Steps between C-alpha positions, in 0.01 A plus 500: 500500500180396320676536163783282632265215596311533172826467303590180685161349417534596134847339479367177652215486248725580205736221605210255520545441871128490573531300823755736642282790383199380699714425804653844475160664451363315802799606706452856385133488607603365839753780539238760406251353750768496773584860415136600525462322834813667635374840381163438665667393822721809501193713433317329788797562728507865399125539550519325837791723604304809396193381692705425811659844478153655469369297797800608708430862409133453596599339830721800580205731435278282720754523785471880481119470488509272804715747694248775426203279592664392828570865586142595415352220712732594787402868482129413509557280805704773672222752437232281654731412789542871569124563532413176678510666847218729387298200379566328834376802693177511301439126537566509876286815521776703662493782247608850593479828314880499462470208258348738246857624450604142418244440227207372706242642259663351190579144598294353218563750224879535498535180295845384392482248216759299308580477132717203409755558226420250223719620214749214532235234549304623196820463294545151645151399385602566138780241516388180328707258710446542874670305779353431845639823646346709223162334544515552878583869454202549271274318745616713795440827316163385372392422857597856589150587387385362838672796665343743253156348559538539875617860459196572285266355765659720767482805274136436406401465864681823584316690228167372629584645840614829347168522317315439829696785654406723207130414515451509877737739673527878483873488579575315174615811302739583782630144522549450125675832439794491742724296726313474829668578832360569845572871454339558160181295525146566615344359816257290297779339301710436809207343682430258216850364456589495870172364639285344225437127524399500136850612402647243736310222322622625163858496628468148644376369165781675316758375753399138442547533126832680533681335789348152492504448124673763287820562699571125556468444124751779434739352758470158339548662161831655609630159609395343170649780291829478691515124433425553132770766475751258654407229247531743209840625613621140528377436146672813366830405666509153339 
């Protein structure tokens, strides 16, 4: 094709048709520029299509991540719901020795924490062009550190109490080495967890962090994650 255009130009020059030559050359330049612009536009379309396909694939991964995170939040809430009656008995000071079979002595050490799945969101962060939904997703997962911070505070407080048990009570080796029930525990251990006001105060403090702050945040998180999942599915289906 290039040889063809070059031959036409040479014929025009050899025939002395300089004006036509320049007009033809200008037209040829215009055609080349148009061709380049079309090629660039096609390339942009292809790149945009590839990016949209990648974003859709990322969104599908995020939906799976969201399902796992919602399940994890729900399981944590179910666990703390299941032991709440024991907390209530301690707070109301209506403890009985039978509650040792229901985890009375381990209310603050059987900690169930979350671990949000961020694989999809981390992939989303690498995309250069982000729409409002992408930015909102990144923001939500970044604020998930609030949950992790709260879990760390609860865990740190629990370890402080465990260390107090270790340093001050002879029943500590018994307590730390096995699952405590009313039938396999010493009188000293039973007396502490069933009657001690010190333990009751520890439990009240832990209850406030768990049921007044942590659990409501998880419940709110489930609602937000469900809404995000709905928005993503709508975007995928477009």
